[in-house]
DOKEKE-989351 format. One record per atom (N, C-alpha, C): residue in three letters; chain; atom name; x negated, y, z negated. Coordinates in Angstrom, 1 decimal, decimal comma. Layout:
BEGIN
PT  residu  chaine  atome       x       y       z
PT     ALA       A     CA       X       Y       Z
...
END
This chain:
BEGIN
PT  residu  chaine  atome       x       y       z
PT     UNK       A      N    59,1   -57,8     3,3
PT     UNK       A     CA    57,7   -57,3     3,0
PT     UNK       A      C    57,1   -58,2     1,9
PT     UNK       A      N    55,9   -58,7     2,1
PT     UNK       A     CA    55,3   -59,5     1,1
PT     UNK       A      C    54,9   -58,7    -0,2
PT     UNK       A      N    54,7   -59,3    -1,3
PT     UNK       A     CA    54,3   -58,6    -2,5
PT     UNK       A      C    52,9   -58,0    -2,4
PT     UNK       A      N    52,0   -58,6    -1,6
PT     UNK       A     CA    50,7   -58,0    -1,5
PT     UNK       A      C    50,8   -56,7    -0,6
PT     UNK       A      N    51,6   -56,8     0,5
PT     UNK       A     CA    51,8   -55,6     1,3
PT     UNK       A      C    52,5   -54,5     0,5
PT     UNK       A      N    53,4   -54,9    -0,3
PT     UNK       A     CA    54,1   -53,9    -1,1
PT     UNK       A      C    53,1   -53,2    -2,1
PT     UNK       A      N    52,3   -54,1    -2,7
PT     UNK       A     CA    51,3   -53,6    -3,7
PT     UNK       A      C    50,3   -52,6    -3,0
PT     UNK       A      N    49,9   -53,0    -1,8
PT     UNK       A     CA    49,0   -52,1    -1,0
PT     UNK       A      C    49,6   -50,8    -0,7
PT     UNK       A      N    50,9   -50,8    -0,3
PT     UNK       A     CA    51,6   -49,6     0,0
PT     UNK       A      C    51,7   -48,7    -1,2
PT     UNK       A      N    52,1   -49,3    -2,4
PT     UNK       A     CA    52,2   -48,6    -3,6
PT     UNK       A      C    50,8   -48,0    -4,1
PT     UNK       A      N    49,8   -48,8    -3,9
PT     UNK       A     CA    48,4   -48,4    -4,2
PT     UNK       A      C    48,0   -47,1    -3,4
PT     UNK       A      N    48,3   -47,1    -2,1
PT     UNK       A     CA    47,9   -46,0    -1,3
PT     UNK       A      C    48,8   -44,8    -1,7
PT     UNK       A      N    50,0   -45,0    -1,9
PT     UNK       A     CA    50,9   -43,8    -2,3
PT     UNK       A      C    50,5   -43,3    -3,7
PT     UNK       A      N    50,0   -44,1    -4,6
PT     UNK       A     CA    49,6   -43,7    -5,9
PT     UNK       A      C    48,2   -43,0    -5,9
PT     UNK       A      N    47,6   -42,9    -4,7
PT     UNK       A     CA    46,4   -42,1    -4,6
PT     UNK       A      C    45,1   -42,9    -4,9
PT     UNK       A      N    45,2   -44,2    -4,8
PT     UNK       A     CA    44,0   -45,1    -5,1
PT     UNK       A      C    43,6   -44,9    -6,5
PT     UNK       A      N    44,5   -44,7    -7,4
PT     UNK       A     CA    44,2   -44,4    -8,8
PT     UNK       A      C    43,9   -45,6    -9,7
PT     UNK       A      N    43,9   -46,8    -9,1
PT     UNK       A     CA    43,6   -48,0    -9,9
PT     UNK       A      C    44,8   -48,8   -10,3
PT     UNK       A      N    44,6   -49,9   -11,0
PT     UNK       A     CA    45,6   -50,8   -11,3
PT     UNK       A      C    46,8   -50,2   -12,1
PT     UNK       A      N    46,5   -49,6   -13,2
PT     UNK       A     CA    47,5   -49,0   -14,1
PT     UNK       A      C    48,3   -47,9   -13,4
PT     UNK       A      N    47,6   -47,1   -12,6
PT     UNK       A     CA    48,3   -46,0   -11,9
PT     UNK       A      C    49,2   -46,5   -10,8
PT     UNK       A      N    48,8   -47,6   -10,1
PT     UNK       A     CA    49,6   -48,2    -9,1
PT     UNK       A      C    50,9   -48,8    -9,7
PT     UNK       A      N    50,7   -49,5   -10,8
PT     UNK       A     CA    51,8   -50,2   -11,4
PT     UNK       A      C    52,8   -49,1   -12,0
PT     UNK       A      N    52,3   -48,1   -12,6
PT     UNK       A     CA    53,1   -47,0   -13,1
PT     UNK       A      C    53,9   -46,3   -12,0
PT     UNK       A      N    53,2   -46,0   -10,9
PT     UNK       A     CA    53,9   -45,4    -9,7
PT     UNK       A      C    55,0   -46,2    -9,2
PT     UNK       A      N    54,7   -47,5    -9,0
PT     UNK       A     CA    55,8   -48,4    -8,5
PT     UNK       A      C    56,9   -48,6    -9,5
PT     UNK       A      N    56,6   -48,7   -10,8
PT     UNK       A     CA    57,6   -48,8   -11,8
PT     UNK       A      C    58,5   -47,6   -11,9
PT     UNK       A      N    58,0   -46,4   -11,7
PT     UNK       A     CA    58,8   -45,2   -11,7
PT     UNK       A      C    59,7   -45,1   -10,5
PT     UNK       A      N    59,5   -45,9    -9,5
PT     UNK       A     CA    60,3   -45,9    -8,3
PT     UNK       A      C    61,1   -47,2    -8,2
PT     UNK       A      N    61,2   -48,0    -9,3
PT     UNK       A     CA    62,0   -49,2    -9,4
PT     UNK       A      C    61,4   -50,4    -8,7
PT     UNK       A      N    60,1   -50,4    -8,4
PT     UNK       A     CA    59,5   -51,6    -7,8
PT     UNK       A      C    58,7   -52,3    -8,8
PT     UNK       A      N    58,9   -53,6    -9,0
PT     UNK       A     CA    58,2   -54,4    -9,9
PT     UNK       A      C    57,0   -55,1    -9,2
PT     UNK       A      N    55,8   -54,9    -9,6
PT     UNK       A     CA    54,6   -55,5    -9,0
PT     UNK       A      C    53,9   -56,3   -10,1
PT     UNK       A      N    53,3   -57,4    -9,7
PT     UNK       A     CA    52,6   -58,2   -10,7
PT     UNK       A      C    51,1   -57,6   -10,7
PT     UNK       A      N    50,5   -57,8   -11,8
PT     UNK       A     CA    49,1   -57,3   -12,0
PT     UNK       A      C    48,2   -58,0   -11,0
PT     UNK       A      N    48,5   -59,3   -10,8
PT     UNK       A     CA    47,6   -60,1    -9,9
PT     UNK       A      C    47,7   -59,5    -8,5
PT     UNK       A      N    48,9   -59,2    -8,0
PT     UNK       A     CA    49,0   -58,6    -6,6
PT     UNK       A      C    48,3   -57,3    -6,5
PT     UNK       A      N    48,4   -56,5    -7,5
PT     UNK       A     CA    47,8   -55,1    -7,5
PT     UNK       A      C    46,3   -55,3    -7,5
PT     UNK       A      N    45,8   -56,2    -8,4
PT     UNK       A     CA    44,3   -56,4    -8,4
PT     UNK       A      C    43,8   -56,9    -7,1
PT     UNK       A      N    44,6   -57,8    -6,4
PT     UNK       A     CA    44,2   -58,3    -5,1
PT     UNK       A      C    44,1   -57,2    -4,1
PT     UNK       A      N    45,1   -56,4    -4,1
PT     UNK       A     CA    45,1   -55,3    -3,0
PT     UNK       A      C    44,0   -54,3    -3,3
PT     UNK       A      N    43,7   -54,0    -4,6
PT     UNK       A     CA    42,6   -53,1    -4,9
PT     UNK       A      C    41,3   -53,7    -4,5
PT     UNK       A      N    41,1   -55,0    -4,6
PT     UNK       A     CA    39,9   -55,7    -4,2
PT     UNK       A      C    39,7   -55,6    -2,7
PT     UNK       A      N    40,8   -55,5    -2,0
PT     UNK       A     CA    40,8   -55,5    -0,5
PT     UNK       A      C    40,8   -54,1     0,1
PT     UNK       A      N    41,0   -53,1    -0,8
PT     UNK       A     CA    41,2   -51,7    -0,3
PT     UNK       A      C    39,8   -51,1     0,1
PT     UNK       A      N    39,7   -50,8     1,4
PT     UNK       A     CA    38,4   -50,2     1,9
PT     UNK       A      C    38,0   -48,9     1,2
PT     UNK       A      N    38,9   -48,0     0,9
PT     UNK       A     CA    38,7   -46,8     0,3
PT     UNK       A      C    38,1   -47,0    -1,1
PT     UNK       A      N    38,8   -47,8    -1,9
PT     UNK       A     CA    38,3   -48,1    -3,2
PT     UNK       A      C    37,0   -48,7    -3,3
PT     UNK       A      N    36,7   -49,6    -2,3
PT     UNK       A     CA    35,4   -50,3    -2,3
PT     UNK       A      C    34,3   -49,3    -2,0
PT     UNK       A      N    34,6   -48,3    -1,1
PT     UNK       A     CA    33,6   -47,3    -0,7
PT     UNK       A      C    33,3   -46,4    -1,9
PT     UNK       A      N    34,4   -46,0    -2,7
PT     UNK       A     CA    34,2   -45,2    -3,8
PT     UNK       A      C    33,4   -45,9    -5,0
PT     UNK       A      N    33,7   -47,2    -5,0
PT     UNK       A     CA    33,0   -48,1    -6,0
PT     UNK       A      C    31,5   -48,1    -5,7
PT     UNK       A      N    31,1   -48,2    -4,5
PT     UNK       A     CA    29,7   -48,3    -4,1
PT     UNK       A      C    29,0   -46,9    -4,3
PT     UNK       A      N    29,8   -45,9    -4,1
PT     UNK       A     CA    29,2   -44,5    -4,2
PT     UNK       A      C    30,0   -43,7    -5,3
PT     UNK       A      N    29,7   -44,0    -6,6
PT     UNK       A     CA    30,5   -43,3    -7,6
PT     UNK       A      C    30,3   -41,8    -7,6
PT     UNK       A      N    29,2   -41,3    -7,0
PT     UNK       A     CA    29,0   -39,9    -7,1
PT     UNK       A      C    30,0   -39,1    -6,1
PT     UNK       A      N    30,7   -39,8    -5,3
PT     UNK       A     CA    31,6   -39,1    -4,3
PT     UNK       A      C    32,8   -38,4    -5,0
PT     UNK       A      N    33,2   -38,9    -6,2
PT     UNK       A     CA    34,3   -38,2    -6,9
PT     UNK       A      C    33,8   -37,5    -8,1
PT     UNK       A      N    32,5   -37,3    -8,3
PT     UNK       A     CA    32,0   -36,5    -9,4
PT     UNK       A      C    31,8   -35,0    -8,9
PT     UNK       A      N    32,0   -34,1    -9,8
PT     UNK       A     CA    31,8   -32,7    -9,5
PT     UNK       A      C    30,3   -32,5    -9,1
PT     UNK       A      N    30,1   -31,5    -8,2
PT     UNK       A     CA    28,8   -31,2    -7,7
PT     UNK       A      C    27,8   -30,8    -8,8
PT     UNK       A      N    28,3   -30,0    -9,7
PT     UNK       A     CA    27,5   -29,5   -10,8
PT     UNK       A      C    28,2   -28,4   -11,6
PT     UNK       A      N    27,6   -27,9   -12,6
PT     UNK       A     CA    28,3   -26,8   -13,3
PT     UNK       A      C    27,2   -25,8   -13,6
PT     UNK       A      N    27,7   -24,6   -13,7
PT     UNK       A     CA    26,8   -23,4   -14,0
PT     UNK       A      C    26,7   -23,2   -15,5
PT     UNK       A      N    25,5   -23,1   -15,9
PT     UNK       A     CA    25,3   -23,0   -17,3
PT     UNK       A      C    25,8   -21,6   -17,8
PT     UNK       A      N    26,6   -21,6   -18,8
PT     UNK       A     CA    27,3   -20,4   -19,3
PT     UNK       A      C    26,4   -19,4   -20,1
PT     UNK       A      N    25,5   -20,0   -20,8
PT     UNK       A     CA    24,7   -19,1   -21,7
PT     UNK       A      C    25,3   -18,9   -23,0
PT     UNK       A      N    24,6   -18,3   -23,9
PT     UNK       A     CA    25,1   -18,0   -25,3
PT     UNK       A      C    25,5   -16,6   -25,5
PT     UNK       A      N    24,6   -15,7   -25,0
PT     UNK       A     CA    24,9   -14,3   -25,2
PT     UNK       A      C    25,1   -13,6   -23,8
PT     UNK       A      N    25,6   -12,4   -23,8
PT     UNK       A     CA    25,8   -11,7   -22,6
PT     UNK       A      C    24,5   -11,4   -21,9
PT     UNK       A      N    24,5   -11,5   -20,6
PT     UNK       A     CA    23,3   -11,2   -19,8
PT     UNK       A      C    22,2   -12,3   -19,8
PT     UNK       A      N    22,5   -13,4   -20,5
PT     UNK       A     CA    21,5   -14,4   -20,5
PT     UNK       A      C    21,4   -15,2   -19,2
PT     UNK       A      N    22,5   -15,3   -18,5
PT     UNK       A     CA    22,5   -16,0   -17,2
PT     UNK       A      C    22,8   -15,1   -16,1
PT     UNK       A      N    22,0   -15,1   -15,1
PT     UNK       A     CA    22,3   -14,3   -13,9
PT     UNK       A      C    22,6   -15,2   -12,7
PT     UNK       A      N    23,5   -14,8   -11,9
PT     UNK       A     CA    23,8   -15,5   -10,7
PT     UNK       A      C    23,8   -14,6    -9,5
PT     UNK       A      N    23,3   -15,1    -8,4
PT     UNK       A     CA    23,3   -14,3    -7,1
PT     UNK       A      C    24,0   -15,1    -6,1
PT     UNK       A      N    24,9   -14,5    -5,4
PT     UNK       A     CA    25,6   -15,1    -4,2
PT     UNK       A      C    24,9   -14,6    -3,0
PT     UNK       A      N    24,5   -15,5    -2,1
PT     UNK       A     CA    23,9   -15,1    -0,8
PT     UNK       A      C    24,9   -15,2     0,3
PT     UNK       A      N    25,0   -14,2     1,1
PT     UNK       A     CA    25,8   -14,2     2,3
PT     UNK       A      C    25,0   -13,7     3,4
PT     UNK       A      N    25,3   -14,1     4,6
PT     UNK       A     CA    24,6   -13,6     5,7
PT     UNK       A      C    24,4   -14,7     6,7
PT     UNK       A      N    23,8   -14,3     7,9
PT     UNK       A     CA    23,4   -12,9     8,2
PT     UNK       A      C    24,6   -12,0     8,5
PT     UNK       A      N    24,4   -10,8     8,1
PT     UNK       A     CA    25,5    -9,8     8,4
PT     UNK       A      C    25,3    -9,2     9,8
PT     UNK       A      N    26,4    -8,9    10,4
PT     UNK       A     CA    26,4    -8,3    11,7
PT     UNK       A      C    25,8    -6,8    11,6
PT     UNK       A      N    25,3    -6,4    12,6
PT     UNK       A     CA    24,7    -5,1    12,6
PT     UNK       A      C    25,8    -4,0    12,6
PT     UNK       A      N    25,6    -3,0    11,8
PT     UNK       A     CA    26,6    -1,9    11,6
PT     UNK       A      C    26,0    -0,6    12,1
PT     UNK       A      N    26,8     0,2    12,8
PT     UNK       A     CA    26,3     1,5    13,3
PT     UNK       A      C    27,1     2,6    12,9
END
């Protein structure tokens, strides 16, 4: 197995976490990878390139404002349509 293929495999197994995460994952399993090989495989990784173009894909949708005092913020959950009950 070539070093680039090994780096790509480690990168995928490390969860597309980037250069340092890939090297740490491989090192924990006794595999020595060069920084150059890891950077090359990350540059060729389709998943990482997609996330790089759309950084909002891994950001949280939003947060609910907590408020300062009790009763300051109200929230309503909408469900439905409900089935008819007799």
